[in-house]
SERO-259043 format. One record per residue (C-alpha): z, y, x; residue in three letters; residue number from 0. Coordinates in steps of 0.02 Angstrom, whole numbers. Layout:
<rs>
c3=Z&c2=Y&c1=X&res=ALA&n=NUM $
...
</rs>
This chain:
<rs>
c3=138&c2=-1891&c1=-190&res=UNK&n=0 $
c3=241&c2=-1737&c1=-246&res=UNK&n=1 $
c3=420&c2=-1766&c1=-194&res=UNK&n=2 $
c3=541&c2=-1708&c1=-349&res=UNK&n=3 $
c3=637&c2=-1587&c1=-218&res=UNK&n=4 $
c3=453&c2=-1498&c1=-156&res=UNK&n=5 $
c3=402&c2=-1337&c1=-208&res=UNK&n=6 $
c3=207&c2=-1256&c1=-201&res=UNK&n=7 $
c3=118&c2=-1200&c1=-43&res=UNK&n=8 $
c3=182&c2=-1009&c1=-36&res=UNK&n=9 $
c3=300&c2=-1012&c1=-176&res=UNK&n=10 $
c3=495&c2=-935&c1=-153&res=UNK&n=11 $
c3=673&c2=-1029&c1=-142&res=UNK&n=12 $
c3=794&c2=-892&c1=-81&res=UNK&n=13 $
c3=1000&c2=-981&c1=-78&res=UNK&n=14 $
c3=1156&c2=-942&c1=26&res=UNK&n=15 $
c3=1100&c2=-795&c1=164&res=UNK&n=16 $
c3=936&c2=-785&c1=110&res=UNK&n=17 $
c3=979&c2=-726&c1=-79&res=UNK&n=18 $
c3=1126&c2=-615&c1=6&res=UNK&n=19 $
c3=1013&c2=-516&c1=120&res=UNK&n=20 $
c3=895&c2=-516&c1=-43&res=UNK&n=21 $
c3=1007&c2=-414&c1=-143&res=UNK&n=22 $
c3=1069&c2=-323&c1=-32&res=UNK&n=23 $
c3=914&c2=-248&c1=2&res=UNK&n=24 $
c3=854&c2=-199&c1=-151&res=UNK&n=25 $
c3=1037&c2=-118&c1=-184&res=UNK&n=26 $
c3=1006&c2=-5&c1=-56&res=UNK&n=27 $
c3=851&c2=14&c1=-93&res=UNK&n=28 $
c3=849&c2=39&c1=-279&res=UNK&n=29 $
c3=1023&c2=175&c1=-225&res=UNK&n=30 $
c3=901&c2=285&c1=-138&res=UNK&n=31 $
c3=792&c2=275&c1=-258&res=UNK&n=32 $
c3=898&c2=307&c1=-414&res=UNK&n=33 $
c3=949&c2=476&c1=-277&res=UNK&n=34 $
c3=788&c2=518&c1=-303&res=UNK&n=35 $
c3=777&c2=559&c1=-474&res=UNK&n=36 $
c3=683&c2=372&c1=-508&res=UNK&n=37 $
c3=702&c2=243&c1=-656&res=UNK&n=38 $
c3=695&c2=91&c1=-657&res=UNK&n=39 $
c3=546&c2=-2&c1=-722&res=UNK&n=40 $
c3=504&c2=-231&c1=-749&res=UNK&n=41 $
c3=272&c2=-252&c1=-796&res=UNK&n=42 $
c3=232&c2=-393&c1=-890&res=UNK&n=43 $
c3=214&c2=-555&c1=-760&res=UNK&n=44 $
c3=23&c2=-547&c1=-871&res=UNK&n=45 $
c3=-101&c2=-445&c1=-850&res=UNK&n=46 $
c3=-265&c2=-371&c1=-938&res=UNK&n=47 $
c3=-311&c2=-245&c1=-801&res=UNK&n=48 $
c3=-291&c2=-319&c1=-639&res=UNK&n=49 $
c3=-472&c2=-344&c1=-573&res=UNK&n=50 $
c3=-447&c2=-133&c1=-566&res=UNK&n=51 $
c3=-347&c2=-143&c1=-405&res=UNK&n=52 $
c3=-397&c2=-290&c1=-321&res=UNK&n=53 $
c3=-564&c2=-289&c1=-204&res=UNK&n=54 $
c3=-590&c2=-505&c1=-214&res=UNK&n=55 $
c3=-542&c2=-559&c1=-378&res=UNK&n=56 $
c3=-542&c2=-751&c1=-330&res=UNK&n=57 $
c3=-373&c2=-692&c1=-252&res=UNK&n=58 $
c3=-295&c2=-673&c1=-442&res=UNK&n=59 $
c3=-206&c2=-848&c1=-554&res=UNK&n=60 $
c3=-332&c2=-811&c1=-703&res=UNK&n=61 $
c3=-286&c2=-910&c1=-860&res=UNK&n=62 $
c3=-321&c2=-866&c1=-1058&res=UNK&n=63 $
c3=-224&c2=-775&c1=-1195&res=UNK&n=64 $
c3=-215&c2=-863&c1=-1363&res=UNK&n=65 $
c3=-378&c2=-769&c1=-1436&res=UNK&n=66 $
c3=-502&c2=-825&c1=-1254&res=UNK&n=67 $
c3=-493&c2=-665&c1=-1159&res=UNK&n=68 $
c3=-446&c2=-660&c1=-995&res=UNK&n=69 $
c3=-311&c2=-632&c1=-882&res=UNK&n=70 $
c3=-221&c2=-652&c1=-744&res=UNK&n=71 $
c3=-46&c2=-647&c1=-679&res=UNK&n=72 $
c3=29&c2=-477&c1=-597&res=UNK&n=73 $
c3=-79&c2=-473&c1=-433&res=UNK&n=74 $
c3=-33&c2=-300&c1=-413&res=UNK&n=75 $
c3=112&c2=-192&c1=-477&res=UNK&n=76 $
c3=28&c2=5&c1=-467&res=UNK&n=77 $
c3=-111&c2=6&c1=-589&res=UNK&n=78 $
c3=-6&c2=-95&c1=-741&res=UNK&n=79 $
c3=152&c2=39&c1=-719&res=UNK&n=80 $
c3=39&c2=178&c1=-721&res=UNK&n=81 $
c3=-52&c2=140&c1=-871&res=UNK&n=82 $
c3=86&c2=57&c1=-955&res=UNK&n=83 $
c3=204&c2=230&c1=-944&res=UNK&n=84 $
c3=26&c2=336&c1=-971&res=UNK&n=85 $
c3=-69&c2=216&c1=-1114&res=UNK&n=86 $
c3=98&c2=136&c1=-1209&res=UNK&n=87 $
c3=249&c2=211&c1=-1187&res=UNK&n=88 $
c3=208&c2=424&c1=-1142&res=UNK&n=89 $
c3=257&c2=454&c1=-1305&res=UNK&n=90 $
c3=449&c2=412&c1=-1285&res=UNK&n=91 $
c3=456&c2=481&c1=-1091&res=UNK&n=92 $
c3=409&c2=600&c1=-981&res=UNK&n=93 $
c3=474&c2=543&c1=-847&res=UNK&n=94 $
c3=348&c2=514&c1=-680&res=UNK&n=95 $
c3=442&c2=435&c1=-561&res=UNK&n=96 $
c3=456&c2=254&c1=-563&res=UNK&n=97 $
c3=502&c2=87&c1=-463&res=UNK&n=98 $
c3=508&c2=-76&c1=-488&res=UNK&n=99 $
c3=581&c2=-233&c1=-414&res=UNK&n=100 $
c3=470&c2=-400&c1=-442&res=UNK&n=101 $
c3=339&c2=-506&c1=-363&res=UNK&n=102 $
c3=206&c2=-532&c1=-385&res=UNK&n=103 $
c3=65&c2=-663&c1=-358&res=UNK&n=104 $
c3=-80&c2=-721&c1=-286&res=UNK&n=105 $
c3=-212&c2=-878&c1=-289&res=UNK&n=106 $
c3=-177&c2=-1009&c1=-251&res=UNK&n=107 $
c3=-5&c2=-1005&c1=-274&res=UNK&n=108 $
c3=67&c2=-863&c1=-139&res=UNK&n=109 $
c3=211&c2=-760&c1=-223&res=UNK&n=110 $
c3=286&c2=-601&c1=-124&res=UNK&n=111 $
c3=450&c2=-514&c1=-184&res=UNK&n=112 $
c3=386&c2=-305&c1=-176&res=UNK&n=113 $
c3=497&c2=-154&c1=-210&res=UNK&n=114 $
c3=383&c2=-30&c1=-265&res=UNK&n=115 $
c3=374&c2=173&c1=-310&res=UNK&n=116 $
c3=250&c2=260&c1=-396&res=UNK&n=117 $
c3=277&c2=452&c1=-396&res=UNK&n=118 $
c3=146&c2=455&c1=-557&res=UNK&n=119 $
c3=38&c2=667&c1=-543&res=UNK&n=120 $
c3=126&c2=713&c1=-376&res=UNK&n=121 $
c3=-45&c2=733&c1=-211&res=UNK&n=122 $
c3=79&c2=762&c1=-66&res=UNK&n=123 $
c3=113&c2=550&c1=30&res=UNK&n=124 $
c3=234&c2=647&c1=138&res=UNK&n=125 $
c3=344&c2=642&c1=-31&res=UNK&n=126 $
c3=332&c2=440&c1=-62&res=UNK&n=127 $
c3=323&c2=421&c1=141&res=UNK&n=128 $
c3=471&c2=488&c1=172&res=UNK&n=129 $
c3=581&c2=410&c1=30&res=UNK&n=130 $
c3=519&c2=234&c1=83&res=UNK&n=131 $
c3=553&c2=298&c1=295&res=UNK&n=132 $
c3=741&c2=307&c1=214&res=UNK&n=133 $
c3=752&c2=164&c1=133&res=UNK&n=134 $
c3=705&c2=64&c1=304&res=UNK&n=135 $
c3=847&c2=194&c1=411&res=UNK&n=136 $
c3=983&c2=117&c1=278&res=UNK&n=137 $
c3=922&c2=-46&c1=321&res=UNK&n=138 $
c3=942&c2=11&c1=505&res=UNK&n=139 $
c3=732&c2=-31&c1=532&res=UNK&n=140 $
c3=630&c2=35&c1=656&res=UNK&n=141 $
c3=467&c2=-3&c1=617&res=UNK&n=142 $
c3=271&c2=78&c1=655&res=UNK&n=143 $
c3=199&c2=220&c1=540&res=UNK&n=144 $
c3=25&c2=200&c1=518&res=UNK&n=145 $
c3=-89&c2=340&c1=457&res=UNK&n=146 $
c3=-267&c2=315&c1=375&res=UNK&n=147 $
c3=-383&c2=410&c1=263&res=UNK&n=148 $
c3=-506&c2=311&c1=140&res=UNK&n=149 $
c3=-617&c2=448&c1=139&res=UNK&n=150 $
c3=-655&c2=448&c1=321&res=UNK&n=151 $
c3=-743&c2=274&c1=302&res=UNK&n=152 $
c3=-847&c2=329&c1=152&res=UNK&n=153 $
c3=-898&c2=485&c1=246&res=UNK&n=154 $
c3=-978&c2=357&c1=388&res=UNK&n=155 $
c3=-1057&c2=236&c1=265&res=UNK&n=156 $
c3=-1149&c2=395&c1=185&res=UNK&n=157 $
c3=-1183&c2=467&c1=374&res=UNK&n=158 $
c3=-1249&c2=274&c1=455&res=UNK&n=159 $
c3=-1356&c2=169&c1=326&res=UNK&n=160 $
c3=-1309&c2=51&c1=469&res=UNK&n=161 $
c3=-1102&c2=30&c1=378&res=UNK&n=162 $
c3=-1039&c2=-56&c1=246&res=UNK&n=163 $
c3=-861&c2=-18&c1=185&res=UNK&n=164 $
c3=-833&c2=-226&c1=215&res=UNK&n=165 $
c3=-862&c2=-162&c1=405&res=UNK&n=166 $
c3=-699&c2=-54&c1=388&res=UNK&n=167 $
c3=-615&c2=-168&c1=281&res=UNK&n=168 $
c3=-653&c2=-295&c1=415&res=UNK&n=169 $
c3=-607&c2=-203&c1=556&res=UNK&n=170 $
c3=-789&c2=-209&c1=643&res=UNK&n=171 $
c3=-784&c2=-101&c1=777&res=UNK&n=172 $
c3=-911&c2=-156&c1=886&res=UNK&n=173 $
c3=-1043&c2=-132&c1=737&res=UNK&n=174 $
c3=-971&c2=68&c1=745&res=UNK&n=175 $
c3=-979&c2=75&c1=957&res=UNK&n=176 $
c3=-1126&c2=14&c1=931&res=UNK&n=177 $
c3=-1227&c2=162&c1=860&res=UNK&n=178 $
c3=-1202&c2=257&c1=1012&res=UNK&n=179 $
c3=-1122&c2=431&c1=951&res=UNK&n=180 $
c3=-999&c2=501&c1=1084&res=UNK&n=181 $
c3=-906&c2=604&c1=944&res=UNK&n=182 $
c3=-899&c2=420&c1=820&res=UNK&n=183 $
c3=-802&c2=317&c1=1000&res=UNK&n=184 $
c3=-649&c2=431&c1=994&res=UNK&n=185 $
c3=-655&c2=438&c1=836&res=UNK&n=186 $
c3=-619&c2=253&c1=822&res=UNK&n=187 $
c3=-506&c2=252&c1=980&res=UNK&n=188 $
c3=-393&c2=409&c1=899&res=UNK&n=189 $
c3=-229&c2=359&c1=894&res=UNK&n=190 $
c3=-114&c2=479&c1=898&res=UNK&n=191 $
c3=-78&c2=662&c1=813&res=UNK&n=192 $
c3=-99&c2=756&c1=1014&res=UNK&n=193 $
c3=-282&c2=710&c1=1017&res=UNK&n=194 $
c3=-321&c2=746&c1=836&res=UNK&n=195 $
c3=-349&c2=940&c1=909&res=UNK&n=196 $
c3=-489&c2=886&c1=1029&res=UNK&n=197 $
c3=-562&c2=784&c1=910&res=UNK&n=198 $
c3=-568&c2=905&c1=803&res=UNK&n=199 $
c3=-702&c2=1016&c1=920&res=UNK&n=200 $
c3=-822&c2=877&c1=914&res=UNK&n=201 $
c3=-841&c2=794&c1=724&res=UNK&n=202 $
c3=-939&c2=827&c1=579&res=UNK&n=203 $
c3=-851&c2=978&c1=467&res=UNK&n=204 $
c3=-819&c2=851&c1=323&res=UNK&n=205 $
c3=-722&c2=721&c1=461&res=UNK&n=206 $
c3=-640&c2=870&c1=527&res=UNK&n=207 $
c3=-557&c2=904&c1=330&res=UNK&n=208 $
c3=-489&c2=734&c1=352&res=UNK&n=209 $
c3=-426&c2=722&c1=498&res=UNK&n=210 $
c3=-317&c2=876&c1=469&res=UNK&n=211 $
c3=-258&c2=797&c1=341&res=UNK&n=212 $
c3=-198&c2=659&c1=427&res=UNK&n=213 $
c3=-103&c2=778&c1=539&res=UNK&n=214 $
c3=-49&c2=872&c1=432&res=UNK&n=215 $
c3=59&c2=722&c1=347&res=UNK&n=216 $
c3=105&c2=649&c1=536&res=UNK&n=217 $
c3=205&c2=805&c1=540&res=UNK&n=218 $
c3=277&c2=824&c1=369&res=UNK&n=219 $
c3=352&c2=645&c1=415&res=UNK&n=220 $
c3=524&c2=604&c1=442&res=UNK&n=221 $
c3=527&c2=498&c1=554&res=UNK&n=222 $
c3=391&c2=546&c1=696&res=UNK&n=223 $
c3=356&c2=378&c1=746&res=UNK&n=224 $
c3=203&c2=333&c1=684&res=UNK&n=225 $
c3=-13&c2=308&c1=758&res=UNK&n=226 $
c3=-166&c2=358&c1=694&res=UNK&n=227 $
c3=-298&c2=248&c1=614&res=UNK&n=228 $
c3=-455&c2=310&c1=562&res=UNK&n=229 $
c3=-552&c2=184&c1=545&res=UNK&n=230 $
c3=-433&c2=107&c1=434&res=UNK&n=231 $
c3=-515&c2=35&c1=229&res=UNK&n=232 $
c3=-379&c2=-34&c1=122&res=UNK&n=233 $
c3=-425&c2=-176&c1=6&res=UNK&n=234 $
c3=-354&c2=-109&c1=-145&res=UNK&n=235 $
c3=-507&c2=-20&c1=-256&res=UNK&n=236 $
c3=-352&c2=119&c1=-298&res=UNK&n=237 $
c3=-324&c2=205&c1=-149&res=UNK&n=238 $
c3=-455&c2=362&c1=-118&res=UNK&n=239 $
c3=-365&c2=457&c1=18&res=UNK&n=240 $
c3=-238&c2=463&c1=133&res=UNK&n=241 $
c3=-133&c2=299&c1=158&res=UNK&n=242 $
c3=6&c2=227&c1=250&res=UNK&n=243 $
c3=71&c2=56&c1=327&res=UNK&n=244 $
c3=224&c2=38&c1=398&res=UNK&n=245 $
c3=191&c2=-93&c1=522&res=UNK&n=246 $
c3=311&c2=-212&c1=666&res=UNK&n=247 $
c3=204&c2=-317&c1=795&res=UNK&n=248 $
c3=110&c2=-419&c1=678&res=UNK&n=249 $
c3=222&c2=-403&c1=509&res=UNK&n=250 $
c3=188&c2=-243&c1=367&res=UNK&n=251 $
c3=348&c2=-204&c1=289&res=UNK&n=252 $
c3=236&c2=-87&c1=185&res=UNK&n=253 $
c3=104&c2=12&c1=96&res=UNK&n=254 $
c3=40&c2=158&c1=14&res=UNK&n=255 $
c3=-29&c2=354&c1=-13&res=UNK&n=256 $
c3=-107&c2=424&c1=-123&res=UNK&n=257 $
c3=-206&c2=329&c1=-295&res=UNK&n=258 $
c3=-300&c2=388&c1=-433&res=UNK&n=259 $
c3=-315&c2=314&c1=-601&res=UNK&n=260 $
c3=-429&c2=381&c1=-738&res=UNK&n=261 $
c3=-403&c2=551&c1=-718&res=UNK&n=262 $
c3=-214&c2=542&c1=-658&res=UNK&n=263 $
c3=-181&c2=557&c1=-472&res=UNK&n=264 $
c3=-14&c2=483&c1=-409&res=UNK&n=265 $
c3=68&c2=444&c1=-248&res=UNK&n=266 $
c3=196&c2=261&c1=-230&res=UNK&n=267 $
c3=233&c2=117&c1=-106&res=UNK&n=268 $
c3=279&c2=-42&c1=-111&res=UNK&n=269 $
c3=414&c2=-149&c1=15&res=UNK&n=270 $
c3=373&c2=-303&c1=67&res=UNK&n=271 $
c3=552&c2=-395&c1=27&res=UNK&n=272 $
c3=523&c2=-559&c1=82&res=UNK&n=273 $
c3=480&c2=-487&c1=255&res=UNK&n=274 $
c3=617&c2=-379&c1=275&res=UNK&n=275 $
c3=722&c2=-539&c1=228&res=UNK&n=276 $
c3=651&c2=-648&c1=369&res=UNK&n=277 $
c3=685&c2=-484&c1=497&res=UNK&n=278 $
c3=880&c2=-453&c1=456&res=UNK&n=279 $
c3=902&c2=-647&c1=441&res=UNK&n=280 $
c3=840&c2=-671&c1=648&res=UNK&n=281 $
</rs>
């Protein structure tokens, strides 16, 4: 029996103080993004293209349009924003910096509000990471920035037949250590940028190039509170190189990095509003 006051598990209700905090967070973020030259966009809730973003299509909430084509509720905003600007609005605007404040939806009834920003045609991850840092500073939140590089797991899969990308998606550290490769073991345990130079002396050249990119991003960050996670692999399909997570304890406050849609390279992030609301309310 479903009571009249019940709402589906995973859906969101904001009232009183939580609604006020939500509005304050969105106001601070939008003011900073406008000051950095971003314009706002709100994309449709329904999409034909969510399978291009989500690795596990079972997370999509699917329906059909009037012609029986498969569509799904928006589970991720990034690729839809870039696709709509580039393919649908391209004749009407040349603007490349966009932000959105809207929810995404995952199966069965999970609803999550996000503040996201996309810098189309930009490849420098520090340009977008430092904006996210400005927002957290203004909110008086001091999380940790975790830096990864999606290229490193792909290189390791090519080098070792025993490995698959799922080993990195689900952090199967034991399988990597069982390979008994000294430099790989040191790579697994790499955490701090100060350790990179020592590791550069022993890793293969293709790994060396990608570690240097991670080191350079750390050095270009406004926030100096960071760790490295070179074997982390994001579950979003579009991230193709440098990637970051903003975390505190076991909570993820934001994700972002470099990605490619068709031939267009861009950078962006999504801040998870609901986690911030809980933090500010406590």
